[in-house]
N, C-alpha and C positions, 0 to 999 in steps of 0.2 A: 254244251247240252243239246244243241240242234243236230249235231252229227249222229249221236246214239239213236235219237228218235227216227231219223231217217233209215238207219239199218233195221230197226224193228218193223217199219212199215214195208220195207223191201222183202224182208222175210215173210211177212203176212201175205203179201201179193203173191209170192212164189208158191206158198202152200196152197193158196186159193186156186191158183192156175192148175196146180197138179190135181187137185181135188175135181175141178171142172172137167178135165180130160177123161175122168172115169164116168161122169154122169152122161146119161144117154136120153133121158126123158126131156120132154119140152119144158117141164118145169125147171129142169135143171139148166136148159138153155137159156131160159129167161133170167135165172139167177146168174148165169155166166155173163149175159149181156149187161146186167146191172153191175156185175163185178168189174167188167172191162171198162164201163164208164167211170166207175169209181177209180179204176187203175189209172185212167187218163188224168183224172183230177189229181190223183196222188203224184203222178209224173210232173204235172204242172207245178204242184207244190214243191216237188224235189228240185225243179229248176229254179224257182224262186229262192228256195233255201241255199242252193249252191251259189246263186248270185250274192245273196246277203253275206253268206260265209267268206266269199271272195273279197267283198268290199271291206268287211271287218279285218280280215287278214292284211289287206293293203294298208288300212289305217293303222293297224298294230305295228306293222313293219316301219311305217314313217315315224311313229312315235318312238319306237325302239331306237331308230337311226339318229333321231334328235337327242335322245337321252344319252347314247353312246358318245355323240359328238361333244355334249356338255361335259360328260365324264372325262373325255380325252383332254378337253381344255383345262378342266379342274385338276386333273391328274398330270398336267404338263410339268415336267421336272423343273424344280426351283432354280437350278443352275441355268437353264435355258432363259428364264425370266430375268435372272440377274445379269446374264451375258447381254440380253437385249437393252437392259437399263444402262449397262456400262457403255454399249455401243452408242446410245442416244447421248449420254454424257460426254463421250468423246467427240461426237459430232458437234455439240454445242460449243465445247472447248476449242475445237478446230476453227469454228466460225469466229469465235472471239479472238484467237490468235491471228486470224487472217485480216482482222480489222487493224487499222494504223493505231499505234500506241503513242500517246503523248505524255512523255515524262517531263517534269519540270527541270529545266536546265540549271546547272549550278551557277551560271552567269546571269540568270534572270534577275533583274532588279525590280522590286515592287514599285509601283507608281509613287512618284515623289510629289509632295505638296508644292504646287507651283509658287506658293507664297513663302516657302522656306527660305529661299535665297533673296527674297524681295525686301528691300529697304524703302520705307515710305516717308520717314520723317515725322516730326511732331505734328499733331493735329490730323494725321492721315492713318488709315488702316488698309491692310491688303485684303482684297476680295478676289474670289475666282470667277471669272466671266463664264457665261454659257458655253464659250468655245474652249473652256479649260485653261485660259491664260490668266496670269497674275496681273492685277491692276489696283493702284492705289486710289482711294477715294476719301473724302472728308469723313471724320468720325460723325456718326449719326447723333450721338448724344453722350454727355459726360455724366459720370456717376456724381451724385450730390456730395459735396465736401463739407463736413461738419467741423473739421479741425481748422481753426482760423490761422493756424501757422502754415497752412497750405496756400494761403492767399499769396498773390505775386503782384508786383509792381511793374507796369509796362514801361517802354521807352516814352510813352505819351503821358507818363505820370498818372496812369489810372490804375486802380486796384481791381483785380480780377479774383473771382472766388477760388479759381485753380488754374494751373498752367494748361490743363486740358481745355477749359473754356476759352482761354486766350488763343491757343493754337488752332482750335477748331474755327474760330472766328477768322483767323488769319487764312486758313485753308479756304473757306467759303469765299472770301474776298479775292483771294488769288485766282480761283477758278471761275470767279464772277457768277457764283450761284446764288439762288434765292436764300436769303437769311444773312446776307452780308449787311452789316449795320453801317459801316463807313468804309469809303474806298481806301482811306489811309491805313486801315487795319491789314491791308495786303502785306505790309511791312512791319506789323507789329511784333515785338519780342519782349522777353523778360529783361527787366533792368536789374532787378534783385527780388529776393524772397521777402515775403512779409507785406504789410500794407504800405502804401507810399507815404513817404515822409519828407519833410523839407531838409534838403542836404546843403551843406555850405558850398558855395561857389568855388570853383578851382581857379586859383590865382595864377597869374602868367608865369611867375617864378616857379610855382610848383609844377606847372605844366612842362616847363623847359627842363626841369630836373627829373621828370617822371621816367623817360626812357632808360636813364641810368638805374633807377630803382627797380623798374621792371625786369631789366636784363639781370641784375643781381638776384632778384627774387626767383626768376626762372632757373638760374644756375643753381641756387640753393635747394630748390625743389628737386631738381634733376639728381643732384648729389645725394640728397636725403633718400630718394627712392632707390638709387643704386646701393646705398648702405643697407637698406632694408630688404634688398633683393627683389624688388617688385618692378623694376625697370625692364622693359622689354629687351631681349638679347641684342638685337641690332642697334640699340640706342646705347648699350654699355660701352661700346667702342668710342662713341662721341663724348661720353662722360669721362672716360679714362684720359682721352686726349686733351679735354678741357682741364683736367686736374694737372696734367704734365706741362701744358703750355698755356700760361695765363692769357695770351693773345687770342686763344681760341675759346675762352670761357663764354663770352657773350654770344659769338657767333653759333657755336655748337648748341648753346642753351636755346637760341631763337630758332634754329633748325629743328631741334627736338620738339618744341612745342608746336611749331608750325605744321610739322608733318602729322602730329597727332590731331591737331584741330581740323586739317584738311582731310576728313575722313569719308564723308558721305555727301557727294561723290568726290573722289580724289581728282580735282579739276584745277589745281593750282590756284584756287580762290577760296577764301573762308567767308561763309555767310555770317550775318549777324547772330543767327541761332547758333552756329558752331562756335562763336566766340563766347557763348554762355558760360562754359566751364571755368574761364578765367575772369569773367566780369562780375557774375553774380556774387561769388564769395568774397570779392574784394571791395565791393562798393562801400560797406560799412567801415572798412579799414582805410581804403584809399579812395576818397571821394572824387579824385581826379581821374579814376579809371575810365569812366564813361566819356569824358572829354577827350582823353588820350585816344581811345579807340575810335572816336568820331574823326579825330585828326588823321587817322590811318586810312580813311575812306574819303579822299578829297573830292572825288566825282560824285559822291553820295549815291552810288548805285547799289548800296547795301552788301557789296562784296568787297573784300580786301585781297588784293593780288599779292603775289610773293615780292614783287618790286615795291608795292605800297607798304607792306609789313616791314621790309627791310629798311626803308627810308624813315619810317616813323620810329623805328628802334635805333635810329642813328648808326646804321652800319654803312661802311664805306662801299664804293663801287666794287672794289675787289671783294669785299665780303658778300656783296649782292651776287656776283657770279658764282662764288663759292657756295653760297646758300642753295641756288638753284641745282648745281651739280650734286651736292650732297643729298638734297632731298630726293632727287631722282634715283640715286644709287639705293637709298633706303627703300624706295617704293618697289625696286626690282628684286629685293632680297626675298 
């Protein structure tokens, strides 16, 4: 709108100037002077209008450029955008591939429980130390036993509520820990199941004949287990040999039972606790069993060695050497 107005003003000025040239009177001169003054004012206005127009055009051009830039960005081909995204994804994948990859090895073995292969014995339980090592310690407490048939009679002729209570007490006394009631309990063991009762004394004649009955009993048990196919494979050869050679019956039976009793640890010595499987079941039937087993431990160290075992079962010196060799062969299998 401002540009057309300027043109009209200029035309008006031109016409006025032309008309002024024709005037010759003083009045006309005065009018011409006034017109010239007005002309100067109009020229100043023209200059101001031109400046305003230039500024508006410059502002318009900037807005147009910005709009065109935005349109170019908005109208950018979708393929280029997708290509850029794909390039970015490829760069991320390359960075991930460049990092070391740790794949689980087929030979990797998960951490094993340190207590898995640990044997602690009666009255003890395995715990894992802060260093991750297995260690045996005394049982903290035993579960209450309501069944009276679970009571046991110890070698001190004392009735305990359960075997757990008795073995826990033995552990405390062995380790000299607080809670040990009597020092002698460090060697306490089960004599038989049930409440303690008065048993008949073992006569001398009965004790003298006991080794023969013990050996016969062991052989019969070994043969019965072989017939029922529950005898370990490496003991089957001993049983077969005893069947074929009567002179091997007692020796092989004694070897079999000894090797089974000397289990934890296998140290060529059987503890009173390890004797429990043959003592407790026989007390009610063979009241001499306790006296007999006591005779197998002449030094009263609560362990029966191979030599002591062989002597109390009346094996000869030849049988003794054979016993040691056969037991070692079985251990190595």
